[in-house]
C-alpha positions in Angstrom: 0.1 0.3 0.0 2.7 2.3 0.7 3.5 2.2 -3.3 0.1 3.2 -4.0 0.0 5.9 -1.4 3.5 7.3 -3.1 2.0 7.0 -6.6 -1.4 8.8 -5.4 0.7 11.6 -3.7 2.8 12.0 -6.6 -0.7 12.3 -8.9 -1.9 14.5 -6.2 1.2 17.0 -6.4 1.1 16.8 -10.2 -2.5 17.8 -10.3 -1.9 20.6 -7.9 1.1 21.7 -9.7 -1.1 21.8 -12.7 -3.9 23.5 -11.5 -1.3 26.1 -9.8 0.1 26.6 -13.4 -3.3 27.0 -14.6 -4.2 29.7 -12.2 -1.0 31.5 -12.8 -2.0 31.4 -16.4 -5.2 32.6 -15.9 -3.8 35.7 -14.0 -1.5 36.5 -16.6 -4.2 36.2 -19.2 -6.7 38.1 -16.8 -3.9 41.0 -16.7 -3.5 41.1 -20.7 -7.4 41.2 -20.9 -7.3 44.3 -18.8 -4.4 45.8 -20.6 -6.0 45.6 -23.9 -9.2 46.9 -22.3 -7.5 49.9 -21.5 -5.9 50.2 -25.1 -9.1 49.7 -26.4 -10.6 52.6 -24.2 -7.8 55.0 -25.1 -8.0 54.1 -28.9 -11.9 54.9 -28.7 -11.3 58.5 -27.1 -8.4 58.9 -29.6 -10.9 58.1 -32.5 -13.4 60.2 -31.1 -10.8 63.3 -30.9 -9.8 62.6 -34.4 -13.4 62.6 -35.6 -13.9 65.7 -34.2 -10.7 67.1 -35.3 -11.7 66.0 -39.2 -15.3 67.5 -38.5 -13.8 71.0 -37.6 -10.9 70.6 -40.4 -14.0 69.9 -42.9 -16.0 72.8 -41.9 -12.7 75.2 -42.2 -12.2 73.7 -45.4 -15.5 74.3 -46.6 -15.2 78.2 -45.2 -12.1 78.8 -47.1 -13.1 77.2 -50.1 -16.0 79.7 -50.0 -13.8 82.4 -49.4 -11.5 81.4 -52.3 -14.4 81.1 -54.6 -15.4 84.9 -53.4 -11.7 85.9 -54.1 -11.6 84.3 -57.5 -15.0 85.9 -58.6 -13.3 89.5 -57.1 -9.9 88.6 -58.9 -12.1 87.9 -62.3 -13.9 91.2 -61.7 -10.5 93.0 -61.3 -9.0 91.5 -64.1 -11.8 92.5 -66.2 -12.0 96.3 -65.1 -8.1 96.3 -65.4 -8.7 94.9 -68.9 -11.3 97.4 -69.7 -9.1 100.3 -68.0 -6.1 98.8 -70.5 -8.4 99.2 -73.5 -9.7 102.7 -72.7 -6.5 104.0 -72.0 -4.7 102.3 -75.3 -7.8 103.6 -77.1 -8.9 99.9 -77.7 -12.1 98.6 -77.1 -14.3 99.9 -74.3 -16.3 98.3 -71.6 -19.6 97.5 -73.8 -17.1 95.8 -76.5 -17.8 98.9 -78.8 -15.3 101.0 -80.7 -14.4 104.0 -78.3 -16.0 107.2 -79.7 -14.6 110.4 -78.6 -16.9 112.2 -76.6 -17.4 116.2 -76.4 -16.4 116.0 -72.8 -12.7 115.3 -73.7 -12.7 118.4 -76.0 -11.5 120.5 -73.0 -8.5 117.9 -72.4 -7.3 118.1 -76.1 -7.6 121.9 -76.3 -9.6 121.3 -79.7 -7.1 119.7 -81.8 -9.7 117.5 -83.3 -12.1 120.3 -84.1 -13.8 120.5 -87.5 -14.7 123.3 -89.5 -18.3 123.2 -88.0 -16.6 123.8 -84.4 -16.8 120.4 -83.1 -15.8 117.0 -83.7 -18.8 114.7 -84.2 -17.4 112.2 -86.8 -17.9 109.0 -85.1 -21.8 107.6 -84.3 -22.6 107.9 -80.6 -20.3 111.2 -80.2 -22.5 113.6 -78.3 -22.2 116.3 -80.1 -23.1 118.8 -77.5 -21.4 122.2 -76.6 -21.7 122.2 -73.0 -19.8 119.7 -70.8 -22.1 117.1 -69.6 -21.8 113.7 -67.6 -20.4 111.0 -69.2 -22.7 108.4 -68.0 -20.6 106.9 -65.3 -20.6 109.1 -62.2 -22.8 111.5 -60.2 -22.0 114.3 -62.6 -19.1 115.5 -60.6 -16.7 113.5 -62.5 -16.2 114.5 -66.1 -14.3 112.7 -68.8 -12.0 110.7 -66.3 -11.7 106.9 -67.0 -9.0 106.6 -64.7 -10.9 108.1 -61.8 -14.2 106.0 -62.8 -12.3 102.8 -62.8 -10.6 103.6 -59.5 -14.5 104.0 -58.1 -15.3 101.0 -59.7 -12.6 98.9 -58.4 -13.5 100.6 -54.5 -16.9 99.7 -54.8 -16.3 96.2 -55.7 -13.6 95.8 -52.9 -16.0 97.0 -50.4 -18.6 94.4 -51.2 
């Protein structure tokens, strides 16, 4: 019987060591599971922060895109105004795409250089043919014949909008 007792004791010790090893392994797994849960929570918080940041960046991007669109429109307006001013100053096509006509309001600037024997230059269609200096149609009556000032005022008005 003593052999059997020894044998059972050995089996009991082996079982106890297996249970002890299993408990140690379970504690290790529990610790790993706890760490993974903490990492998961940290990842969720980080994902939420990144999602909020993405939304704010997208909103800012939309705002910047709309501002850029406005600036493109304004730049195009400035370009058109500059082209029109250059055309007027160079004697090319004016703002309404017509051949520019010399107005009577410019006679005072040229000192009657282009006057005809009749006393006025009225050779082009659309020339006012009036002896008095009327408004050129682009202002409030205070500005007469000053194309550069006209475009300066237009540019100021566009930039204030």
